[in-house]
N, C-alpha and C positions, 0 to 999 in steps of 0.2 A: 046852108048845107043840108041836103036831105040824105038820110041813112036808109039803105035798103034792108028789109027784113031778111033774116037768115032763113034757110030752107028747112025741110023736115028734119027732125032729130038734131037740130043745131048744126046741120051741114051747110056748106056753101051752096047757094042756089046758083047753078051755072047759067040759067036763063037770065037771072037778074044781073050777074056779072057781065054777060054779053050785052045786055041793055046799057049798063053803065059804061062799058068800053065803047060802045057805039056813040053814046052821048059825048064822051071825051073826044072821040074822033071828030065830032061836029063842033067842038069848042065849048061844050057845056061841062065844066069841071066841078059841078056842085054835088054830084052823086058820091056817096060813100058806102062802102060795104060794112056789114056789122063787125064789131070789134071783139065780140066774145067767143069767136070760133077758135078751135084748137087744132094742132097739127098742121098739115099742109094747107088745109082750108083756111086756117087763121093766118098763115104766112102769106097766102095769096091775097087775102082780104087786106092785110096790113100793107103789102106791097102796092096794091091798087090804090089804097087810100093815100099812101105817101106820094105816089106819082100824081094823083089827082090834086092833092094839096099843093105840090110844087108847081104844077102847071097852072093852077088857079092863081097862085101868088105871082108867077111870072107874067101872066096875062094882065093882072091888075097893075103890076109895075110898068108894063109896056104902055098901058093906058094912062099912066100917071096917077093912079089911085092908091098907091102903096103908102 
């Protein structure tokens, strides 16, 4: 699992979020957003991480690796 660094001033880096979303679209569920963000930025990062983790687990289960 690779964690993406947060943006300036501890804010969500939207370009990094877009890269992570595009990776997920391609089936790469390993990217994670930083966990130390606050407010809506933190909520978005946690929601992304939850979706990526669930997708990663499902993909592993479907491949018989769970």
